[in-house]
BAPA-313569 format. One record per residue (C-alpha): residue number from 0; x, y, z. Coordinates in Angstrom, 3 decimals. Example, Ala and Ser with C-alpha at 12.3 -4.5 7.8 and 13.67 -1.06 7.14 Angstrom:
BEGIN
(0; (12.300; -4.500; 7.800))
(1; (13.670; -1.060; 7.140))
***
This chain:
BEGIN
(0; (89.191; 76.769; 73.912))
(1; (87.078; 73.874; 73.199))
(2; (89.671; 71.063; 74.286))
(3; (88.796; 72.274; 77.478))
(4; (85.548; 71.393; 79.284))
(5; (86.397; 73.766; 82.390))
(6; (88.692; 76.701; 82.867))
(7; (89.455; 77.608; 86.557))
(8; (90.704; 80.982; 87.662))
(9; (91.782; 79.657; 91.242))
(10; (93.741; 82.447; 92.639))
(11; (91.622; 85.567; 91.439))
(12; (91.098; 86.461; 94.911))
(13; (88.562; 89.862; 94.231))
(14; (88.125; 92.260; 91.719))
(15; (88.506; 94.808; 95.278))
(16; (92.157; 94.863; 92.909))
(17; (90.558; 96.037; 89.646))
(18; (93.914; 94.645; 88.057))
(19; (92.882; 90.964; 88.949))
(20; (89.295; 91.930; 87.703))
(21; (91.018; 93.292; 84.456))
(22; (93.057; 89.906; 83.961))
(23; (90.628; 87.873; 84.568))
(24; (88.116; 89.528; 81.867))
(25; (91.052; 89.745; 79.447))
(26; (91.876; 86.338; 79.509))
(27; (88.400; 85.499; 78.999))
(28; (88.430; 87.011; 75.399))
(29; (92.047; 85.771; 74.589))
(30; (91.489; 82.639; 74.843))
(31; (87.893; 82.382; 73.620))
(32; (86.254; 81.385; 76.450))
(33; (82.619; 81.540; 75.485))
(34; (82.048; 77.969; 75.581))
(35; (83.818; 76.558; 78.809))
(36; (82.644; 76.195; 82.261))
(37; (84.719; 79.106; 83.337))
(38; (85.042; 79.294; 87.188))
(39; (86.500; 82.108; 89.309))
(40; (87.495; 81.534; 93.012))
(41; (86.564; 84.810; 94.900))
(42; (86.729; 85.707; 98.414))
(43; (84.026; 88.869; 97.821))
(44; (81.665; 87.265; 95.194))
(45; (79.268; 90.086; 95.709))
(46; (81.774; 92.290; 94.726))
(47; (82.675; 90.295; 91.667))
(48; (78.773; 90.116; 90.867))
(49; (78.496; 93.815; 90.800))
(50; (82.106; 94.060; 88.388))
(51; (80.615; 91.589; 85.897))
(52; (82.804; 88.667; 86.463))
(53; (79.520; 86.442; 87.048))
(54; (78.683; 87.278; 83.024))
(55; (81.457; 85.346; 82.257))
(56; (81.766; 82.428; 84.558))
(57; (80.785; 81.336; 87.889))
(58; (81.791; 82.526; 91.077))
(59; (83.011; 79.672; 93.784))
(60; (83.049; 81.604; 97.032))
(61; (86.474; 80.928; 99.239))
(62; (86.307; 81.713; 102.904))
(63; (89.169; 84.089; 103.887))
(64; (91.533; 82.948; 106.910))
(65; (92.083; 86.118; 109.227))
(66; (92.463; 86.474; 112.494))
(67; (90.568; 83.964; 114.441))
(68; (88.006; 83.641; 112.047))
(69; (86.751; 80.986; 111.033))
(70; (87.053; 79.188; 114.068))
(71; (87.062; 75.990; 112.369))
(72; (90.138; 76.479; 110.658))
(73; (92.535; 77.234; 113.829))
(74; (93.500; 73.368; 114.273))
(75; (94.906; 73.497; 110.822))
(76; (96.695; 76.497; 111.032))
(77; (98.026; 75.448; 114.435))
(78; (99.410; 72.236; 112.742))
(79; (101.044; 74.580; 109.808))
(80; (102.252; 76.611; 112.590))
(81; (103.936; 73.788; 114.443))
(82; (105.623; 72.521; 111.332))
(83; (103.276; 69.318; 111.611))
(84; (101.847; 70.189; 108.620))
(85; (102.682; 72.827; 106.298))
(86; (99.560; 72.617; 103.926))
(87; (97.139; 72.486; 106.450))
(88; (95.613; 75.831; 106.571))
(89; (95.455; 75.518; 102.695))
(90; (93.763; 72.296; 103.222))
(91; (90.952; 73.715; 105.124))
(92; (90.698; 76.657; 102.710))
(93; (90.346; 74.853; 99.145))
(94; (89.158; 71.350; 100.194))
(95; (85.738; 71.772; 98.954))
(96; (86.668; 73.056; 95.378))
(97; (89.566; 70.392; 94.787))
(98; (87.001; 68.862; 92.821))
(99; (86.615; 71.092; 90.081))
(100; (90.257; 70.671; 89.094))
(101; (90.552; 67.177; 86.941))
(102; (91.988; 66.222; 83.801))
(103; (89.745; 68.005; 81.520))
(104; (90.852; 71.387; 83.418))
(105; (92.981; 74.403; 82.255))
(106; (94.017; 75.472; 85.933))
(107; (94.891; 79.500; 85.682))
(108; (96.968; 81.062; 88.012))
(109; (96.369; 84.717; 87.929))
(110; (97.542; 87.635; 89.764))
(111; (100.878; 89.204; 88.143))
(112; (103.046; 89.005; 90.999))
(113; (101.482; 87.049; 93.219))
(114; (104.254; 84.744; 94.062))
(115; (105.922; 88.030; 95.523))
(116; (104.232; 87.824; 98.880))
(117; (104.788; 86.114; 102.000))
(118; (102.704; 82.529; 102.239))
(119; (102.660; 81.999; 98.770))
(120; (103.134; 78.543; 99.367))
(121; (99.277; 78.133; 98.641))
(122; (99.984; 78.384; 95.232))
(123; (102.270; 76.049; 95.797))
(124; (99.845; 73.728; 97.202))
(125; (97.013; 74.554; 94.629))
(126; (99.382; 73.826; 91.576))
(127; (100.640; 70.271; 93.188))
(128; (97.054; 69.357; 93.572))
(129; (96.135; 70.321; 90.189))
(130; (98.547; 68.727; 88.718))
(131; (98.145; 65.502; 90.432))
(132; (94.517; 65.545; 89.808))
(133; (95.134; 65.838; 85.976))
(134; (94.853; 69.508; 84.946))
(135; (96.822; 71.609; 82.945))
(136; (98.409; 74.154; 85.149))
(137; (99.461; 77.831; 83.886))
(138; (101.064; 80.640; 85.387))
(139; (99.545; 83.701; 83.980))
(140; (101.058; 86.743; 83.036))
(141; (103.809; 86.842; 86.164))
(142; (106.291; 88.794; 87.565))
(143; (108.856; 87.363; 89.898))
(144; (111.559; 88.974; 91.924))
(145; (114.902; 86.677; 92.364))
(146; (115.029; 86.980; 96.173))
(147; (111.782; 85.094; 96.535))
(148; (113.054; 82.384; 94.119))
(149; (113.784; 80.049; 96.670))
(150; (114.879; 76.008; 96.482))
(151; (110.455; 75.161; 96.894))
(152; (109.635; 77.941; 95.001))
(153; (111.962; 76.870; 91.817))
(154; (110.698; 73.614; 92.331))
(155; (106.877; 74.393; 91.872))
(156; (107.560; 76.353; 88.874))
(157; (109.259; 73.561; 87.055))
(158; (105.786; 71.568; 88.325))
(159; (103.638; 74.074; 85.719))
(160; (102.625; 72.907; 82.674))
(161; (103.230; 76.477; 81.130))
(162; (104.566; 79.868; 82.677))
(163; (103.730; 83.172; 80.591))
(164; (105.995; 85.942; 82.022))
(165; (104.857; 89.811; 81.527))
(166; (108.461; 91.363; 81.251))
(167; (111.806; 90.506; 80.201))
(168; (113.246; 91.332; 83.596))
(169; (111.065; 88.264; 84.778))
(170; (112.093; 85.995; 81.885))
(171; (115.918; 86.638; 82.847))
(172; (115.541; 86.232; 86.334))
(173; (113.619; 82.437; 85.448))
(174; (116.006; 81.763; 82.836))
(175; (119.060; 82.260; 85.402))
(176; (117.106; 80.077; 87.717))
(177; (117.304; 77.214; 85.441))
(178; (113.523; 77.604; 84.496))
(179; (113.177; 77.711; 80.893))
(180; (111.463; 75.054; 79.468))
(181; (107.991; 75.876; 80.497))
(182; (108.497; 79.886; 79.984))
(183; (107.163; 82.190; 77.133))
(184; (107.090; 85.662; 77.022))
(185; (103.767; 88.008; 76.533))
(186; (102.678; 91.202; 77.127))
(187; (100.199; 91.516; 80.675))
(188; (96.776; 90.188; 79.527))
(189; (94.805; 93.432; 80.876))
(190; (96.940; 95.662; 77.894))
(191; (93.551; 93.840; 75.429))
(192; (91.015; 95.463; 78.312))
(193; (88.504; 97.231; 76.824))
(194; (87.236; 100.408; 78.056))
(195; (83.710; 101.558; 78.830))
(196; (82.665; 105.324; 78.772))
(197; (81.831; 106.733; 81.919))
(198; (80.365; 110.251; 82.074))
(199; (81.691; 111.569; 85.472))
(200; (83.556; 114.392; 84.588))
(201; (83.077; 117.851; 82.790))
(202; (86.046; 116.644; 80.645))
(203; (85.350; 119.133; 77.716))
(204; (85.753; 121.963; 80.663))
(205; (88.948; 120.466; 82.079))
(206; (91.572; 121.076; 79.891))
(207; (94.663; 119.419; 80.016))
(208; (94.539; 116.220; 82.332))
(209; (97.216; 114.738; 84.446))
(210; (95.807; 111.375; 86.016))
(211; (97.512; 110.319; 89.441))
(212; (97.307; 107.373; 91.458))
(213; (99.324; 106.641; 94.536))
(214; (98.499; 103.712; 97.130))
(215; (100.083; 103.040; 100.504))
(216; (103.025; 101.301; 99.139))
(217; (104.519; 104.320; 97.771))
(218; (103.068; 107.075; 100.338))
(219; (104.536; 105.255; 103.454))
(220; (104.725; 108.127; 105.832))
(221; (103.464; 111.670; 106.672))
(222; (106.538; 112.835; 104.815))
(223; (105.800; 111.687; 101.578))
(224; (102.236; 112.578; 101.592))
(225; (103.252; 116.130; 102.184))
(226; (105.743; 115.526; 99.264))
(227; (102.792; 114.500; 96.968))
(228; (100.443; 117.435; 98.443))
(229; (103.300; 120.186; 97.288))
(230; (103.628; 118.592; 93.885))
(231; (100.234; 118.399; 92.978))
(232; (99.743; 122.047; 94.578))
(233; (102.549; 123.070; 91.646))
(234; (100.900; 121.390; 89.155))
(235; (97.714; 123.041; 89.871))
(236; (98.991; 126.148; 90.550))
(237; (101.806; 126.265; 87.797))
(238; (100.644; 124.430; 84.746))
(239; (97.882; 124.144; 82.669))
(240; (97.234; 120.800; 83.863))
(241; (93.639; 119.617; 85.921))
(242; (94.455; 116.618; 87.903))
(243; (92.621; 113.609; 88.630))
(244; (93.252; 111.373; 91.324))
(245; (92.289; 108.140; 90.580))
(246; (92.011; 104.902; 92.907))
(247; (92.931; 101.383; 91.578))
(248; (92.709; 98.658; 94.474))
(249; (89.928; 99.153; 97.198))
(250; (90.757; 96.242; 99.331))
(251; (90.396; 96.989; 102.934))
(252; (93.861; 96.574; 103.799))
(253; (94.879; 98.757; 101.411))
(254; (92.225; 101.045; 100.121))
(255; (93.761; 103.695; 97.602))
(256; (90.857; 106.037; 98.358))
(257; (92.323; 106.439; 101.865))
(258; (95.804; 108.332; 100.767))
(259; (94.041; 109.806; 97.606))
(260; (91.628; 111.679; 99.790))
(261; (93.854; 112.443; 102.806))
(262; (95.788; 114.341; 99.799))
(263; (92.772; 115.914; 98.166))
(264; (91.503; 117.481; 101.525))
(265; (95.307; 118.695; 102.334))
(266; (95.262; 120.780; 99.272))
(267; (93.497; 124.178; 99.384))
(268; (93.357; 125.269; 96.019))
(269; (90.929; 122.435; 94.519))
(270; (89.642; 124.479; 91.691))
(271; (91.337; 122.131; 88.788))
(272; (91.211; 119.107; 91.655))
(273; (89.092; 116.178; 91.198))
(274; (89.141; 113.108; 92.536))
(275; (87.559; 109.426; 92.253))
(276; (86.385; 107.707; 95.427))
(277; (83.258; 105.481; 94.318))
(278; (84.347; 101.896; 93.039))
(279; (83.481; 101.212; 89.328))
(280; (84.671; 98.262; 87.207))
(281; (87.915; 97.848; 85.660))
(282; (86.896; 98.943; 81.957))
(283; (85.073; 102.039; 83.475))
(284; (88.673; 103.036; 85.503))
(285; (90.421; 102.572; 82.238))
(286; (88.153; 105.093; 80.309))
(287; (88.935; 107.325; 83.026))
(288; (92.891; 107.016; 82.567))
(289; (92.440; 107.197; 78.902))
(290; (91.172; 110.754; 78.962))
(291; (94.117; 111.947; 80.633))
(292; (97.042; 113.630; 78.417))
(293; (99.524; 112.240; 81.215))
(294; (99.358; 109.252; 83.659))
(295; (101.567; 108.955; 86.911))
(296; (100.812; 105.789; 88.853))
(297; (101.636; 103.595; 91.594))
(298; (99.463; 100.466; 91.011))
(299; (100.869; 98.596; 87.850))
(300; (97.695; 97.777; 86.372))
(301; (96.670; 101.786; 86.302))
(302; (99.769; 102.123; 84.352))
(303; (99.127; 99.555; 81.965))
(304; (95.558; 100.937; 81.268))
(305; (97.366; 104.035; 80.253))
(306; (100.169; 102.548; 78.239))
(307; (97.184; 100.426; 76.500))
(308; (95.191; 103.833; 75.849))
(309; (98.620; 105.334; 74.665))
(310; (98.810; 107.541; 77.007))
(311; (102.086; 108.840; 78.023))
(312; (102.635; 107.240; 81.387))
(313; (105.773; 107.130; 84.690))
(314; (105.249; 104.285; 87.192))
(315; (105.987; 105.210; 90.962))
(316; (107.154; 101.814; 91.363))
(317; (110.487; 100.463; 91.144))
(318; (109.463; 96.831; 91.503))
(319; (110.646; 94.142; 88.578))
(320; (106.941; 94.267; 86.969))
(321; (107.087; 98.339; 86.569))
(322; (110.708; 98.337; 85.197))
(323; (110.449; 95.618; 83.247))
(324; (107.515; 96.670; 81.413))
(325; (108.448; 100.401; 81.051))
(326; (111.894; 98.382; 79.271))
(327; (109.992; 96.375; 76.811))
(328; (108.072; 99.573; 75.841))
(329; (110.535; 102.183; 75.407))
(330; (113.765; 100.344; 75.498))
(331; (114.657; 101.920; 78.766))
(332; (113.784; 102.135; 82.379))
(333; (115.052; 105.769; 83.100))
(334; (112.563; 108.619; 82.756))
(335; (109.308; 106.133; 82.968))
(336; (109.684; 104.461; 86.657))
(337; (111.201; 105.580; 89.680))
(338; (111.525; 104.813; 93.536))
(339; (109.606; 107.202; 95.619))
(340; (111.009; 106.882; 99.176))
(341; (112.060; 109.530; 102.329))
(342; (114.758; 111.060; 100.142))
(343; (112.806; 111.972; 96.848))
(344; (112.705; 115.713; 97.074))
(345; (109.835; 118.050; 95.531))
(346; (112.552; 118.955; 92.331))
(347; (112.766; 115.341; 91.611))
(348; (108.443; 114.930; 91.054))
(349; (108.921; 117.999; 89.241))
(350; (111.521; 117.019; 87.110))
(351; (109.320; 113.610; 86.246))
(352; (106.266; 115.861; 85.331))
(353; (108.218; 117.933; 83.525))
(354; (109.915; 115.125; 81.399))
(355; (106.089; 113.749; 80.724))
(356; (104.498; 117.062; 79.728))
(357; (107.346; 118.326; 77.570))
(358; (107.661; 114.765; 75.520))
(359; (103.938; 114.317; 75.660))
(360; (103.486; 113.977; 71.897))
(361; (106.181; 112.502; 71.432))
(362; (105.460; 109.715; 73.807))
(363; (102.052; 109.189; 72.582))
(364; (103.291; 109.025; 69.055))
(365; (105.393; 106.147; 70.321))
(366; (102.892; 104.259; 71.881))
(367; (100.520; 104.620; 69.275))
(368; (102.824; 103.111; 66.931))
(369; (104.269; 100.225; 69.447))
(370; (101.171; 99.220; 71.354))
(371; (99.361; 97.602; 68.234))
(372; (102.049; 95.272; 67.208))
(373; (103.161; 94.906; 71.133))
(374; (99.804; 93.509; 72.352))
(375; (99.124; 91.398; 69.421))
(376; (101.764; 89.099; 70.707))
(377; (98.975; 88.383; 73.358))
(378; (96.270; 86.693; 70.487))
(379; (99.260; 84.093; 70.114))
(380; (98.834; 82.755; 73.758))
(381; (95.182; 80.722; 72.590))
(382; (97.308; 78.954; 70.357))
(383; (100.185; 78.203; 72.906))
(384; (97.619; 76.911; 74.987))
(385; (95.927; 74.815; 72.529))
(386; (99.139; 73.198; 71.770))
(387; (99.954; 72.549; 75.437))
(388; (96.666; 70.668; 76.004))
(389; (97.615; 68.591; 72.260))
(390; (100.906; 67.342; 73.916))
(391; (98.782; 66.757; 77.074))
(392; (96.485; 64.621; 75.627))
(393; (98.902; 62.490; 73.135))
(394; (100.964; 62.085; 76.355))
(395; (98.338; 60.330; 78.328))
(396; (97.480; 58.071; 75.117))
(397; (100.916; 56.648; 75.225))
(398; (100.735; 56.446; 78.783))
(399; (97.861; 53.934; 78.530))
(400; (99.087; 51.847; 75.554))
***
């Protein structure tokens, strides 16, 4: 990407969510960024160092705003709360780093569904500030639900130089909202993530393996927790499969290990039950997932790790991102995605498992055939960005004439 001096990943957050880590590492390779100055804005620099992000660029410490900390942020946040300056908190949080965003910068907003949360207007603020300073801004590999498309968000999305969406349902949603000219469809960058071998289990002795990833977004209460305990007891007792519980997000507020450990402790027969509790890199987690015969996951990027390793997978999520990716890969959502809630019964989970296990070879063969040509589309993204830069430079020349 020689036509940009700098590439700034300003919404990376940190690698505690290993989907975020997978996106930035894959993007580094997809866009051939080895000759650029790459900056990753991080709220946990030490963790990003451990995960190897420092090897592909410079980590920029972004202070988190939480509770009464930092104290100096309170006046800015009060102005925001009172409606006097809605960008007050963001001005405080990012003021020291805006100088990185200039006319030689490719500013990448990564994070997938990052617009689908309350107070996502920090993204609007940074997009506006980056554009004001002449940077080319790209919303990279996103999914967006219709409910979040307020007038302000729609205006913000129009202001990006380019939006790449990772599944067709979001593409249809944005087109319906009138956002068309700056939108392209490409698979999630993490489909390109390489694996790194990890020898933590006696793989050869485990027989067939089902990998399970769960989060607090799925296991919302004791009833659903008990449901999964019963389900895993069924797999261990009545099927030939071993079970590995695999976390994918380690953020303090929503650490997958907390949920998985609760389930692990509830199961009395642990003969074929394994759990990953230590934090590894996204490459290593992908290797663990690739060793499974089938996979069932709550976190989208854990499921992407399975798909891209040609492991038959099911998403315990009914979000647009999970539905859209499944639809694009299999031609339908049914049988590959489901919402888990208080109405879900044990027979529903058994049915999902049976669908995967009985059609394991058929699904695997489909992925082996489909995934290479599907992910080859990602290779086109570098050219799209380079063409974007070319038009940007030509436009500046015309404006200066």
